[in-house]
Each structure stands twice: as C-alpha cells, then as structure tokens.
C-alpha positions in Angstrom: 21.5 3.3 31.1 21.0 2.0 27.6 17.7 0.0 28.3 16.2 3.6 29.5 17.4 5.2 26.5 15.9 2.7 24.3 12.5 2.6 26.1 12.5 6.6 25.9 13.1 6.4 22.0 10.4 3.9 21.7 8.0 5.9 23.6 9.1 9.1 21.6 8.8 7.2 18.3 5.0 5.9 19.1 4.0 9.3 20.2 5.1 10.7 16.8 3.4 7.9 14.8 0.3 8.9 16.7 0.2 12.4 15.5 0.7 11.6 11.8 -2.5 12.6 9.8 -4.8 10.1 8.8 -4.7 8.4 5.1 -0.9 7.7 5.6 0.1 4.1 5.3 0.5 1.9 8.2 2.5 -0.4 5.6 5.5 0.2 3.3 4.3 0.6 -0.2 6.6 -0.8 -3.1 9.0 1.1 -4.8 8.0 0.3 -8.0 6.9 3.4 -10.5 3.7 2.5 -12.4 2.0 6.0 -12.4 -1.9 6.0 -11.7 -4.3 9.1 -11.7 -6.7 9.5 -8.9 -10.2 10.8 -9.0 -8.9 13.9 -7.8 -6.6 14.7 -10.6 -3.4 13.8 -9.1 -0.8 11.4 -10.6 0.7 9.1 -7.8 3.8 6.8 -8.2 1.7 3.8 -7.7 -1.8 2.6 -6.7 -0.6 1.6 -3.4 0.5 5.3 -2.5 -2.6 6.5 -4.1 -5.0 4.3 -1.8 -2.9 5.1 1.3 -3.6 8.8 0.7 -7.0 7.9 0.8 -7.8 8.7 -2.9 -9.9 6.9 -5.5 -8.7 5.1 -8.6 -9.7 7.0 -12.0 -7.2 5.3 -14.5 -3.9 4.1 -15.2 -1.1 6.4 -16.0 -0.4 10.0 -15.9 -3.4 12.3 -15.2 -4.2 14.2 -18.5 -4.6 18.1 -18.2 -8.1 19.3 -17.7 -9.9 19.7 -20.9 -7.8 17.1 -22.8 -9.9 14.3 -24.5 -6.8 12.1 -25.7 -5.2 9.9 -23.1 -2.4 9.3 -24.9 -1.3 12.5 -26.4 1.8 12.0 -28.5 2.0 15.6 -30.2 1.8 17.7 -27.1 4.4 17.2 -24.2 3.3 17.9 -20.7 4.7 18.3 -17.2 3.0 16.3 -14.6 4.1 16.1 -11.0 4.0 12.4 -9.3 3.0 12.3 -5.8 4.6 10.3 -3.5 
C-alpha cells in the first residue's frame, strides 16, 4: 500500500511540473540577494532568478524609475519591488 501511495505521489508531482509555465527554473537558484535590473524594467533578487524568468540583463542593482538619469540617486528615496 505504501509503495502504491509513493508511486501515485511521484506521478502527481510529475504531472504538476509539466503544467508549469515556460520560463521557470529547472534548477534551484542560490538565495543570495544581489539585485539586478532586467531590460523589461523589473528588479529581480539575483541574476539567476532573472534568467529563469526569461528576462535579459540591463544593469546591476535596482531598476531606476522611468525618466531618471542618475543610477545612484542619493537625494530621492524610491520604493522598488523585487521579483523573486
């Protein structure tokens, strides 16, 4: 009975993985926090996660707001959502 339950569980997991949308990682990205900005203007936790989402690298660090010319803004505080 346990063997049957185990095999059924494995088949359910395999079926679930096959329904995941493209662009998700087939491996585990490291948990390091080193933000990167992608060409679509989104900030990702690290370059591994960005690549797993199928995005292209633009520059290291947080994405700056549209219309901003200085990457290292010290006088303006901005809130950025980091995608994981």
